C-alpha atoms as one frame of an Amber mdcrd trajectory, in Angstrom:
protein
  -9.852  14.812  -7.908  -8.029  11.512  -8.519  -4.674  11.007  -6.844  -2.025
   8.311  -7.072  -1.057   6.368  -3.967   2.291   4.619  -3.575   3.029   3.327
  -0.052   5.006   0.565   1.661   4.415  -1.687   4.652   6.042  -4.682   6.333
   2.662  -5.808   7.726   1.241  -8.335   5.262  -2.222  -8.386   6.860  -2.469
  -4.577   6.779  -1.278  -4.520   3.166  -3.871  -7.083   2.082  -6.645  -5.273
   3.965  -5.682  -1.921   2.405  -5.587  -3.500  -1.057  -9.070  -4.978  -0.563
 -10.413  -1.677   0.759  -8.966   0.140  -2.260 -10.726  -2.262  -4.633 -13.984
  -2.114  -2.682 -13.814   1.704  -2.681 -13.547   1.928  -6.459  -9.817   2.515
  -6.834  -8.286   1.892 -10.243  -4.915   0.515 -11.334  -4.543  -1.209  -7.955
  -1.321  -3.166  -7.477   0.194  -4.996  -4.524   3.789  -6.126  -4.938   6.209
  -7.867  -2.641   9.826  -6.825  -2.293  12.524  -9.278  -1.295  16.214  -8.996
  -0.469  18.100  -9.733  -3.692  20.644 -12.062  -2.074  18.653 -13.844   0.630
  15.251 -13.769  -1.135  13.776 -12.918   2.291  10.583 -10.818   2.376  11.220
  -7.126   3.054   7.988  -5.226   2.348   4.817  -4.812   0.323   4.283  -1.938
  -2.094   0.662  -0.818  -2.514  -0.211   1.418  -5.450  -3.576   2.632  -6.717
  -5.482   5.645  -8.016  -8.553   6.943  -6.214 -10.552  10.046  -5.441  -8.762
  12.156  -2.845 -11.724  11.737  -0.457 -11.685   7.926  -0.706 -11.795   5.932
   2.518  -8.992   3.790   1.079  -6.665   6.795   1.190  -7.678   8.152   4.579
  -7.374   4.698   6.164  -3.668   4.570   5.293  -3.003   7.203   7.957  -4.175
   4.732  10.616  -1.937   1.870   9.548   1.717   0.885   9.347   2.344   2.538
   5.973   5.171   4.782   4.764   5.672   6.755   1.577   9.302   5.649   1.364
  10.467   2.086   1.972  13.454   3.383   3.959  11.017   4.923   6.499   9.618
   1.517   7.523  10.449   0.356  11.033
């Protein structure tokens, strides 16, 4: 079954690695977006989104990294 993933991280290296793993694992509609503070234009987080089979390594690997479902849950 395909599921949609929408997670956030402040770790750029982890975000890039997860994005690459998603692509390599056959995910579709993969997107990696940066979020900045509106006033200061300072980097705040990355938003990773993709669709993949629920057994995909790209999904299970997110549990081992600095990812959160809600941007307000980032440390």
